[in-house]
KOLKEDO-61138 format. One record per atom (N, C-alpha, C): atom name; x, y, z. Coordinates in nm, 2 decimals. Layout:
+----+--------+--------+--------+
|  a |     xx |     yy |     zz |
+----+--------+--------+--------+
| CA |      X |      Y |      Z |
...
+----+--------+--------+--------+
REM end
This chain:
+----+--------+--------+--------+
|  a |     xx |     yy |     zz |
+----+--------+--------+--------+
|  N |   8.85 |   6.92 |   9.14 |
| CA |   8.94 |   6.95 |   9.21 |
|  C |   9.11 |   6.90 |   9.24 |
|  N |   9.18 |   6.95 |   9.29 |
| CA |   9.34 |   6.95 |   9.31 |
|  C |   9.40 |   7.06 |   9.34 |
|  N |   9.54 |   7.02 |   9.32 |
| CA |   9.66 |   7.13 |   9.33 |
|  C |   9.68 |   7.15 |   9.19 |
|  N |   9.67 |   7.27 |   9.12 |
| CA |   9.72 |   7.35 |   9.00 |
|  C |   9.86 |   7.37 |   8.98 |
|  N |   9.96 |   7.38 |   8.94 |
| CA |  10.11 |   7.43 |   8.97 |
|  C |  10.07 |   7.57 |   8.82 |
|  N |  10.16 |   7.64 |   8.87 |
| CA |  10.23 |   7.78 |   8.77 |
|  C |  10.30 |   7.85 |   8.75 |
|  N |  10.37 |   7.90 |   8.69 |
| CA |  10.52 |   7.91 |   8.73 |
|  C |  10.47 |   8.08 |   8.77 |
|  N |  10.60 |   8.08 |   8.90 |
| CA |  10.56 |   8.16 |   9.02 |
|  C |  10.54 |   8.31 |   8.93 |
|  N |  10.72 |   8.32 |   8.84 |
| CA |  10.74 |   8.44 |   8.83 |
|  C |  10.70 |   8.52 |   8.69 |
|  N |  10.59 |   8.43 |   8.69 |
| CA |  10.50 |   8.48 |   8.53 |
|  C |  10.37 |   8.54 |   8.60 |
|  N |  10.32 |   8.62 |   8.50 |
| CA |  10.18 |   8.66 |   8.52 |
|  C |  10.15 |   8.85 |   8.56 |
|  N |  10.06 |   8.87 |   8.56 |
| CA |  10.05 |   8.96 |   8.56 |
|  C |  10.11 |   9.07 |   8.77 |
|  N |  10.14 |   9.17 |   8.72 |
| CA |  10.15 |   9.23 |   8.82 |
|  C |  10.07 |   9.28 |   8.93 |
|  N |   9.99 |   9.20 |   9.02 |
| CA |   9.87 |   9.23 |   9.08 |
|  C |   9.88 |   9.28 |   9.18 |
|  N |  10.00 |   9.20 |   9.22 |
| CA |  10.04 |   9.25 |   9.43 |
|  C |  10.15 |   9.42 |   9.43 |
|  N |  10.12 |   9.47 |   9.29 |
| CA |  10.20 |   9.55 |   9.34 |
|  C |  10.43 |   9.56 |   9.33 |
|  N |  10.49 |   9.70 |   9.32 |
| CA |  10.61 |   9.70 |   9.26 |
|  C |  10.72 |   9.60 |   9.41 |
|  N |  10.74 |   9.55 |   9.40 |
| CA |  10.90 |   9.53 |   9.49 |
|  C |  10.93 |   9.66 |   9.57 |
|  N |  10.92 |   9.65 |   9.67 |
| CA |  11.04 |   9.75 |   9.68 |
|  C |  11.17 |   9.70 |   9.83 |
|  N |  11.26 |   9.80 |   9.73 |
| CA |  11.37 |   9.72 |   9.84 |
|  C |  11.44 |   9.85 |   9.86 |
|  N |  11.57 |   9.86 |   9.95 |
| CA |  11.56 |   9.99 |  10.06 |
|  C |  11.68 |   9.99 |   9.99 |
|  N |  11.72 |  10.05 |   9.87 |
| CA |  11.80 |  10.11 |   9.78 |
|  C |  11.73 |  10.21 |   9.69 |
|  N |  11.59 |  10.13 |   9.68 |
| CA |  11.52 |  10.27 |   9.62 |
|  C |  11.42 |  10.36 |   9.69 |
|  N |  11.43 |  10.31 |   9.75 |
| CA |  11.32 |  10.41 |   9.84 |
|  C |  11.42 |  10.55 |   9.87 |
|  N |  11.37 |  10.71 |   9.86 |
| CA |  11.51 |  10.83 |   9.94 |
|  C |  11.50 |  10.79 |  10.07 |
|  N |  11.61 |  10.83 |  10.08 |
| CA |  11.68 |  10.84 |  10.20 |
|  C |  11.64 |  10.91 |  10.33 |
|  N |  11.52 |  11.02 |  10.24 |
| CA |  11.46 |  11.10 |  10.33 |
|  C |  11.28 |  11.00 |  10.37 |
|  N |  11.32 |  10.89 |  10.29 |
| CA |  11.09 |  10.84 |  10.31 |
|  C |  11.09 |  10.78 |  10.48 |
|  N |  10.99 |  10.83 |  10.48 |
| CA |  11.00 |  10.75 |  10.61 |
|  C |  10.96 |  10.61 |  10.63 |
|  N |  11.04 |  10.51 |  10.69 |
| CA |  10.99 |  10.38 |  10.65 |
|  C |  10.90 |  10.33 |  10.72 |
|  N |  10.85 |  10.21 |  10.53 |
| CA |  10.73 |  10.09 |  10.59 |
|  C |  10.69 |  10.05 |  10.70 |
|  N |  10.60 |  10.05 |  10.75 |
| CA |  10.54 |   9.86 |  10.85 |
|  C |  10.55 |   9.81 |  10.76 |
|  N |  10.66 |   9.69 |  10.85 |
| CA |  10.65 |   9.60 |  10.89 |
|  C |  10.54 |   9.50 |  10.90 |
|  N |  10.49 |   9.41 |  10.74 |
| CA |  10.40 |   9.35 |  10.81 |
|  C |  10.43 |   9.15 |  10.79 |
|  N |  10.33 |   9.08 |  10.88 |
| CA |  10.39 |   9.01 |  10.92 |
|  C |  10.33 |   8.92 |  10.80 |
|  N |  10.40 |   8.77 |  10.72 |
| CA |  10.40 |   8.71 |  10.64 |
|  C |  10.23 |   8.67 |  10.68 |
|  N |  10.12 |   8.63 |  10.75 |
| CA |   9.98 |   8.63 |  10.77 |
|  C |   9.93 |   8.74 |  10.70 |
|  N |   9.95 |   8.86 |  10.74 |
| CA |   9.95 |   9.02 |  10.66 |
|  C |   9.96 |   9.04 |  10.54 |
|  N |  10.05 |   8.99 |  10.48 |
| CA |  10.07 |   9.04 |  10.33 |
|  C |   9.95 |   8.90 |  10.28 |
|  N |   9.96 |   8.80 |  10.33 |
| CA |   9.90 |   8.64 |  10.28 |
|  C |   9.81 |   8.69 |  10.26 |
|  N |   9.71 |   8.81 |  10.37 |
| CA |   9.56 |   8.83 |  10.35 |
|  C |   9.55 |   8.94 |  10.25 |
|  N |   9.61 |   9.00 |  10.25 |
| CA |   9.61 |   9.12 |  10.18 |
|  C |   9.62 |   9.09 |  10.00 |
|  N |   9.66 |   8.93 |   9.98 |
| CA |   9.71 |   8.93 |   9.85 |
|  C |   9.57 |   8.86 |   9.84 |
|  N |   9.51 |   8.77 |   9.94 |
| CA |   9.36 |   8.67 |   9.88 |
|  C |   9.26 |   8.84 |   9.86 |
|  N |   9.30 |   8.92 |   9.92 |
| CA |   9.16 |   9.04 |   9.93 |
|  C |   9.24 |   9.09 |   9.73 |
|  N |   9.32 |   9.10 |   9.75 |
| CA |   9.37 |   9.15 |   9.58 |
|  C |   9.32 |   9.05 |   9.48 |
|  N |   9.31 |   8.94 |   9.55 |
| CA |   9.35 |   8.82 |   9.45 |
|  C |   9.13 |   8.81 |   9.42 |
|  N |   9.07 |   8.76 |   9.54 |
| CA |   8.88 |   8.79 |   9.51 |
|  C |   8.90 |   8.89 |   9.40 |
|  N |   8.95 |   9.02 |   9.47 |
| CA |   8.88 |   9.15 |   9.37 |
|  C |   8.89 |   9.10 |   9.25 |
|  N |   8.96 |   9.08 |   9.18 |
| CA |   9.03 |   9.00 |   9.02 |
|  C |   8.94 |   8.93 |   9.03 |
|  N |   8.95 |   8.79 |   9.08 |
| CA |   8.80 |   8.72 |   8.99 |
|  C |   8.64 |   8.82 |   9.03 |
|  N |   8.66 |   8.91 |   9.08 |
| CA |   8.50 |   8.97 |   9.10 |
|  C |   8.46 |   9.00 |   9.03 |
|  N |   8.61 |   9.13 |   9.01 |
| CA |   8.61 |   9.23 |   8.85 |
|  C |   8.62 |   9.17 |   8.73 |
|  N |   8.57 |   8.98 |   8.72 |
| CA |   8.61 |   8.93 |   8.62 |
|  C |   8.42 |   8.87 |   8.57 |
|  N |   8.32 |   8.97 |   8.69 |
| CA |   8.16 |   8.87 |   8.68 |
|  C |   8.23 |   8.76 |   8.67 |
|  N |   8.28 |   8.65 |   8.70 |
| CA |   8.24 |   8.49 |   8.71 |
|  C |   8.15 |   8.48 |   8.74 |
|  N |   8.04 |   8.36 |   8.71 |
| CA |   7.91 |   8.33 |   8.82 |
|  C |   7.95 |   8.27 |   8.92 |
|  N |   8.04 |   8.32 |   9.06 |
| CA |   8.03 |   8.20 |   9.16 |
|  C |   7.98 |   8.23 |   9.26 |
|  N |   7.92 |   8.14 |   9.26 |
| CA |   7.88 |   8.13 |   9.44 |
|  C |   7.97 |   8.14 |   9.63 |
|  N |   7.92 |   8.24 |   9.68 |
| CA |   8.03 |   8.18 |   9.79 |
|  C |   8.16 |   8.18 |   9.81 |
|  N |   8.26 |   8.21 |   9.67 |
| CA |   8.34 |   8.31 |   9.65 |
|  C |   8.48 |   8.34 |   9.74 |
|  N |   8.55 |   8.23 |   9.79 |
| CA |   8.62 |   8.23 |   9.86 |
|  C |   8.79 |   8.23 |   9.84 |
|  N |   8.87 |   8.30 |   9.86 |
| CA |   9.03 |   8.28 |   9.84 |
|  C |   9.13 |   8.30 |   9.96 |
|  N |   9.18 |   8.27 |   9.96 |
| CA |   9.30 |   8.24 |  10.07 |
|  C |   9.45 |   8.21 |  10.02 |
|  N |   9.55 |   8.29 |  10.09 |
| CA |   9.64 |   8.27 |  10.03 |
|  C |   9.79 |   8.26 |  10.14 |
|  N |   9.91 |   8.15 |  10.13 |
| CA |   9.96 |   8.10 |  10.23 |
|  C |  10.10 |   8.07 |  10.13 |
|  N |  10.20 |   8.19 |  10.18 |
| CA |  10.29 |   8.20 |  10.10 |
|  C |  10.24 |   8.23 |   9.93 |
|  N |  10.26 |   8.15 |   9.82 |
| CA |  10.33 |   8.12 |   9.72 |
|  C |  10.18 |   8.11 |   9.65 |
|  N |  10.09 |   7.97 |   9.72 |
| CA |   9.97 |   7.89 |   9.75 |
|  C |   9.84 |   7.97 |   9.78 |
|  N |   9.80 |   7.94 |   9.68 |
| CA |   9.62 |   8.03 |   9.66 |
|  C |   9.51 |   7.97 |   9.71 |
|  N |   9.51 |   7.96 |   9.75 |
| CA |   9.29 |   7.83 |   9.77 |
|  C |   9.18 |   7.91 |   9.73 |
|  N |   9.13 |   7.87 |   9.62 |
| CA |   8.97 |   7.94 |   9.61 |
|  C |   8.87 |   7.81 |   9.66 |
|  N |   8.74 |   7.88 |   9.69 |
| CA |   8.62 |   7.80 |   9.75 |
|  C |   8.49 |   7.83 |   9.65 |
|  N |   8.45 |   7.78 |   9.68 |
| CA |   8.31 |   7.86 |   9.63 |
|  C |   8.21 |   7.71 |   9.50 |
|  N |   8.10 |   7.80 |   9.48 |
| CA |   8.07 |   7.70 |   9.41 |
|  C |   8.05 |   7.77 |   9.27 |
|  N |   8.07 |   7.74 |   9.11 |
| CA |   8.11 |   7.78 |   9.02 |
|  C |   7.96 |   7.74 |   9.01 |
|  N |   7.93 |   7.78 |   8.79 |
| CA |   7.82 |   7.78 |   8.78 |
|  C |   7.84 |   7.65 |   8.67 |
|  N |   7.95 |   7.68 |   8.61 |
| CA |   8.01 |   7.58 |   8.50 |
|  C |   8.17 |   7.50 |   8.52 |
|  N |   8.18 |   7.38 |   8.47 |
| CA |   8.35 |   7.38 |   8.47 |
|  C |   8.42 |   7.46 |   8.41 |
|  N |   8.35 |   7.56 |   8.25 |
| CA |   8.46 |   7.67 |   8.24 |
|  C |   8.46 |   7.80 |   8.33 |
|  N |   8.36 |   7.80 |   8.40 |
| CA |   8.40 |   7.99 |   8.50 |
|  C |   8.45 |   7.92 |   8.63 |
|  N |   8.46 |   7.73 |   8.67 |
| CA |   8.58 |   7.70 |   8.76 |
|  C |   8.70 |   7.71 |   8.69 |
|  N |   8.75 |   7.70 |   8.53 |
| CA |   8.88 |   7.71 |   8.53 |
|  C |   8.93 |   7.81 |   8.52 |
|  N |   8.87 |   7.90 |   8.45 |
| CA |   8.91 |   8.06 |   8.42 |
|  C |   8.88 |   8.11 |   8.51 |
|  N |   8.83 |   8.08 |   8.62 |
| CA |   8.88 |   8.16 |   8.79 |
|  C |   9.01 |   8.09 |   8.87 |
|  N |   8.99 |   7.94 |   8.83 |
| CA |   9.17 |   7.96 |   8.81 |
|  C |   9.34 |   7.92 |   8.75 |
|  N |   9.28 |   7.97 |   8.65 |
| CA |   9.39 |   8.03 |   8.58 |
|  C |   9.39 |   8.19 |   8.63 |
|  N |   9.30 |   8.27 |   8.62 |
| CA |   9.25 |   8.43 |   8.67 |
|  C |   9.36 |   8.39 |   8.83 |
|  N |   9.31 |   8.34 |   8.90 |
| CA |   9.44 |   8.40 |   9.01 |
|  C |   9.58 |   8.24 |   8.92 |
|  N |   9.56 |   8.16 |   8.89 |
| CA |   9.74 |   8.12 |   8.88 |
|  C |   9.82 |   8.19 |   8.79 |
|  N |   9.78 |   8.28 |   8.73 |
| CA |   9.83 |   8.36 |   8.62 |
|  C |   9.83 |   8.51 |   8.71 |
|  N |   9.91 |   8.47 |   8.82 |
| CA |   9.96 |   8.61 |   8.85 |
|  C |  10.08 |   8.58 |   8.90 |
|  N |  10.18 |   8.71 |   8.92 |
| CA |  10.26 |   8.67 |   8.93 |
|  C |  10.25 |   8.66 |   9.09 |
|  N |  10.34 |   8.56 |   9.15 |
| CA |  10.41 |   8.52 |   9.31 |
|  C |  10.31 |   8.44 |   9.31 |
|  N |  10.24 |   8.34 |   9.27 |
| CA |  10.11 |   8.27 |   9.27 |
|  C |  10.18 |   8.17 |   9.23 |
|  N |  10.28 |   8.04 |   9.29 |
| CA |  10.30 |   7.93 |   9.22 |
|  C |  10.18 |   7.79 |   9.17 |
|  N |  10.12 |   7.87 |   9.26 |
| CA |   9.99 |   7.68 |   9.28 |
|  C |   9.85 |   7.71 |   9.31 |
|  N |   9.76 |   7.65 |   9.30 |
| CA |   9.68 |   7.73 |   9.28 |
|  C |   9.53 |   7.57 |   9.35 |
|  N |   9.53 |   7.59 |   9.50 |
| CA |   9.41 |   7.47 |   9.55 |
|  C |   9.28 |   7.49 |   9.58 |
|  N |   9.23 |   7.35 |   9.39 |
| CA |   9.12 |   7.45 |   9.38 |
|  C |   9.07 |   7.33 |   9.49 |
|  N |   8.92 |   7.40 |   9.58 |
| CA |   8.84 |   7.39 |   9.60 |
|  C |   8.71 |   7.43 |   9.54 |
|  N |   8.72 |   7.41 |   9.44 |
| CA |   8.56 |   7.50 |   9.36 |
|  C |   8.50 |   7.38 |   9.36 |
|  N |   8.37 |   7.38 |   9.35 |
| CA |   8.26 |   7.30 |   9.35 |
|  C |   8.21 |   7.37 |   9.20 |
|  N |   8.17 |   7.25 |   9.11 |
| CA |   8.06 |   7.31 |   8.97 |
|  C |   7.86 |   7.22 |   9.06 |
|  N |   7.82 |   7.38 |   9.00 |
| CA |   7.69 |   7.38 |   9.04 |
|  C |   7.63 |   7.20 |   8.92 |
|  N |   7.52 |   7.20 |   8.98 |
| CA |   7.45 |   7.06 |   8.95 |
|  C |   7.34 |   7.17 |   8.88 |
|  N |   7.29 |   7.11 |   8.77 |
| CA |   7.15 |   7.12 |   8.69 |
|  C |   7.02 |   7.09 |   8.77 |
|  N |   6.95 |   7.22 |   8.83 |
| CA |   6.83 |   7.19 |   8.95 |
|  C |   6.71 |   7.15 |   8.82 |
|  N |   6.71 |   7.04 |   8.85 |
| CA |   6.58 |   6.90 |   8.76 |
|  C |   6.52 |   6.90 |   8.91 |
|  N |   6.39 |   6.88 |   8.85 |
| CA |   6.27 |   6.84 |   8.91 |
|  C |   6.27 |   6.72 |   9.04 |
|  N |   6.19 |   6.70 |   9.09 |
| CA |   6.19 |   6.54 |   9.15 |
|  C |   6.16 |   6.42 |   9.07 |
|  N |   6.21 |   6.34 |   9.01 |
| CA |   6.29 |   6.25 |   8.99 |
|  C |   6.29 |   6.25 |   8.81 |
|  N |   6.33 |   6.40 |   8.72 |
| CA |   6.37 |   6.40 |   8.60 |
|  C |   6.50 |   6.40 |   8.60 |
|  N |   6.53 |   6.41 |   8.47 |
| CA |   6.68 |   6.34 |   8.43 |
|  C |   6.70 |   6.45 |   8.38 |
|  N |   6.89 |   6.45 |   8.37 |
| CA |   6.94 |   6.58 |   8.37 |
|  C |   6.92 |   6.62 |   8.24 |
|  N |   6.91 |   6.68 |   8.17 |
| CA |   6.93 |   6.78 |   8.08 |
|  C |   7.06 |   6.75 |   7.98 |
|  N |   7.17 |   6.75 |   8.00 |
| CA |   7.26 |   6.78 |   8.00 |
|  C |   7.38 |   6.66 |   8.12 |
|  N |   7.50 |   6.65 |   8.00 |
| CA |   7.61 |   6.56 |   8.06 |
|  C |   7.67 |   6.66 |   8.11 |
|  N |   7.78 |   6.64 |   8.24 |
| CA |   7.88 |   6.72 |   8.29 |
|  C |   7.99 |   6.74 |   8.16 |
|  N |   8.01 |   6.88 |   8.17 |
| CA |   8.11 |   6.96 |   8.09 |
|  C |   8.23 |   6.87 |   8.13 |
|  N |   8.29 |   6.81 |   8.05 |
| CA |   8.47 |   6.75 |   8.03 |
|  C |   8.51 |   6.89 |   8.12 |
|  N |   8.63 |   6.86 |   8.20 |
| CA |   8.78 |   6.90 |   8.22 |
|  C |   8.85 |   6.98 |   8.05 |
|  N |   8.86 |   7.11 |   8.04 |
| CA |   9.00 |   7.19 |   7.98 |
|  C |   9.13 |   7.12 |   7.97 |
|  N |   9.16 |   7.11 |   7.84 |
| CA |   9.36 |   7.08 |   7.88 |
|  C |   9.42 |   7.16 |   7.93 |
|  N |   9.52 |   7.20 |   8.01 |
| CA |   9.56 |   7.31 |   8.06 |
|  C |   9.68 |   7.37 |   7.94 |
|  N |   9.78 |   7.48 |   7.89 |
| CA |   9.88 |   7.48 |   7.86 |
|  C |   9.96 |   7.56 |   7.87 |
|  N |  10.05 |   7.59 |   7.93 |
| CA |  10.17 |   7.69 |   7.88 |
|  C |  10.22 |   7.70 |   7.80 |
|  N |  10.23 |   7.86 |   7.82 |
| CA |  10.27 |   7.98 |   7.66 |
|  C |  10.43 |   7.92 |   7.67 |
|  N |  10.53 |   7.89 |   7.59 |
| CA |  10.63 |   7.90 |   7.55 |
|  C |  10.69 |   8.01 |   7.47 |
|  N |  10.81 |   8.04 |   7.52 |
| CA |  10.85 |   8.20 |   7.44 |
|  C |  10.83 |   8.11 |   7.27 |
|  N |  10.77 |   8.23 |   7.17 |
| CA |  10.77 |   8.26 |   7.03 |
|  C |  10.66 |   8.13 |   6.99 |
|  N |  10.50 |   8.11 |   7.12 |
| CA |  10.42 |   8.09 |   7.13 |
|  C |  10.30 |   8.15 |   7.07 |
|  N |  10.22 |   8.11 |   6.96 |
| CA |  10.09 |   8.26 |   6.92 |
|  C |  10.01 |   8.19 |   6.92 |
|  N |   9.88 |   8.17 |   6.95 |
| CA |   9.74 |   8.14 |   6.95 |
|  C |   9.73 |   8.03 |   6.83 |
|  N |   9.74 |   8.12 |   6.75 |
| CA |   9.77 |   8.06 |   6.57 |
|  C |   9.85 |   7.86 |   6.60 |
|  N |   9.95 |   7.91 |   6.64 |
| CA |  10.04 |   7.80 |   6.68 |
|  C |   9.98 |   7.76 |   6.75 |
|  N |   9.91 |   7.82 |   6.87 |
| CA |   9.92 |   7.69 |   7.00 |
|  C |   9.80 |   7.59 |   6.92 |
|  N |   9.69 |   7.65 |   6.88 |
| CA |   9.63 |   7.60 |   6.75 |
|  C |   9.63 |   7.45 |   6.70 |
|  N |   9.73 |   7.58 |   6.58 |
| CA |   9.75 |   7.40 |   6.54 |
|  C |   9.75 |   7.35 |   6.58 |
|  N |   9.90 |   7.35 |   6.67 |
| CA |   9.97 |   7.21 |   6.74 |
|  C |   9.83 |   7.12 |   6.76 |
|  N |   9.71 |   7.17 |   6.86 |
| CA |   9.64 |   7.08 |   6.93 |
|  C |   9.52 |   7.08 |   6.86 |
|  N |   9.48 |   7.18 |   6.72 |
| CA |   9.39 |   7.14 |   6.67 |
|  C |   9.35 |   7.13 |   6.53 |
|  N |   9.53 |   7.10 |   6.45 |
| CA |   9.55 |   7.11 |   6.33 |
|  C |   9.49 |   7.20 |   6.23 |
|  N |   9.47 |   7.30 |   6.35 |
| CA |   9.42 |   7.41 |   6.21 |
|  C |   9.48 |   7.58 |   6.28 |
|  N |   9.54 |   7.62 |   6.26 |
| CA |   9.56 |   7.79 |   6.33 |
|  C |   9.45 |   7.90 |   6.29 |
|  N |   9.40 |   7.89 |   6.21 |
| CA |   9.28 |   7.92 |   6.26 |
|  C |   9.16 |   7.95 |   6.33 |
|  N |   9.20 |   7.85 |   6.41 |
| CA |   9.07 |   7.79 |   6.50 |
|  C |   9.17 |   7.86 |   6.67 |
|  N |   9.24 |   7.92 |   6.67 |
| CA |   9.30 |   8.03 |   6.73 |
|  C |   9.14 |   8.13 |   6.82 |
|  N |   9.06 |   8.12 |   6.79 |
| CA |   8.95 |   8.26 |   6.83 |
|  C |   8.89 |   8.10 |   6.91 |
|  N |   8.87 |   8.00 |   6.88 |
| CA |   8.82 |   7.90 |   7.00 |
|  C |   8.90 |   7.90 |   7.11 |
|  N |   9.06 |   7.96 |   7.18 |
| CA |   9.06 |   7.93 |   7.25 |
|  C |   9.10 |   8.11 |   7.28 |
|  N |   9.09 |   8.18 |   7.19 |
| CA |   9.10 |   8.29 |   7.28 |
|  C |   8.94 |   8.34 |   7.37 |
|  N |   8.86 |   8.26 |   7.32 |
| CA |   8.74 |   8.30 |   7.32 |
|  C |   8.66 |   8.19 |   7.49 |
|  N |   8.78 |   8.12 |   7.45 |
| CA |   8.80 |   7.97 |   7.57 |
|  C |   8.85 |   8.09 |   7.68 |
|  N |   8.91 |   8.18 |   7.70 |
| CA |   9.01 |   8.25 |   7.80 |
|  C |   8.95 |   8.35 |   7.82 |
|  N |   8.85 |   8.41 |   7.79 |
| CA |   8.76 |   8.55 |   7.81 |
|  C |   8.70 |   8.54 |   7.93 |
|  N |   8.72 |   8.63 |   8.03 |
| CA |   8.71 |   8.76 |   7.99 |
|  C |   8.89 |   8.74 |   8.02 |
|  N |   8.98 |   8.71 |   8.06 |
| CA |   9.09 |   8.70 |   8.13 |
|  C |   9.19 |   8.79 |   8.01 |
|  N |   9.19 |   8.72 |   7.84 |
| CA |   9.29 |   8.77 |   7.78 |
|  C |   9.18 |   8.85 |   7.71 |
|  N |   9.22 |   9.02 |   7.67 |
| CA |   9.17 |   9.09 |   7.59 |
|  C |   9.25 |   9.13 |   7.44 |
|  N |   9.34 |   9.05 |   7.44 |
| CA |   9.37 |   9.08 |   7.34 |
|  C |   9.43 |   8.94 |   7.21 |
|  N |   9.41 |   8.88 |   7.14 |
| CA |   9.45 |   8.75 |   7.10 |
|  C |   9.62 |   8.80 |   7.07 |
|  N |   9.65 |   8.90 |   7.04 |
| CA |   9.82 |   8.91 |   7.01 |
|  C |   9.89 |   8.89 |   7.17 |
|  N |   9.77 |   8.98 |   7.28 |
| CA |   9.90 |   8.90 |   7.41 |
|  C |   9.89 |   8.83 |   7.52 |
|  N |   9.95 |   8.67 |   7.47 |
| CA |  10.06 |   8.61 |   7.55 |
|  C |  10.17 |   8.63 |   7.54 |
|  N |  10.20 |   8.56 |   7.69 |
| CA |  10.30 |   8.58 |   7.69 |
|  C |  10.35 |   8.44 |   7.75 |
|  N |  10.47 |   8.46 |   7.82 |
| CA |  10.54 |   8.27 |   7.78 |
|  C |  10.56 |   8.27 |   7.98 |
|  N |  10.46 |   8.13 |   8.05 |
| CA |  10.45 |   8.10 |   8.13 |
|  C |  10.33 |   8.19 |   8.14 |
|  N |  10.26 |   8.23 |   8.10 |
| CA |  10.12 |   8.22 |   8.13 |
|  C |  10.00 |   8.06 |   8.10 |
|  N |   9.91 |   8.03 |   8.16 |
| CA |   9.91 |   7.84 |   8.12 |
|  C |   9.72 |   7.94 |   8.06 |
|  N |   9.70 |   7.86 |   7.97 |
| CA |   9.53 |   7.90 |   7.88 |
|  C |   9.47 |   7.81 |   7.88 |
|  N |   9.31 |   7.78 |   7.89 |
| CA |   9.24 |   7.65 |   7.91 |
|  C |   9.28 |   7.65 |   7.75 |
|  N |   9.27 |   7.53 |   7.71 |
| CA |   9.20 |   7.52 |   7.58 |
|  C |   9.12 |   7.36 |   7.51 |
|  N |   9.01 |   7.42 |   7.46 |
| CA |   8.87 |   7.33 |   7.51 |
|  C |   8.86 |   7.21 |   7.40 |
+----+--------+--------+--------+
REM end
């Protein structure tokens, strides 16, 4: 749990295009002015839909936004699921930080039973730089560029194509 920083100007444009007075036709009616709280609520709804659309197993998922900080809470099935949800939200243009309040579910063992596996360790996060590719990142982290598939798989379903990464994007490096 904690606060994860992201590049606010990088990411998918989930919140739509910014409209300026110069871009609107002179005859167009003025759009109602929304308060910051209303804008934040709309952003939170869109981020919630984004995470739900990824079909990540998270119980009681909750997302709130205040200015450029998103807060996510609930119970994730695994550490990987938790990290994917954080990255899905953080890799949206306009979000500068994600306040992680997600818990990770513990394996339900019977009374007196020993846990069947050790807790999953946290992956490293890497911010993509200009000129990076998954192969280049794999070579830097694993010593083998052919292990790019490990990074690609660790970032699915957010990544759809291993060739479609961009500077400022944050990736999981297991």
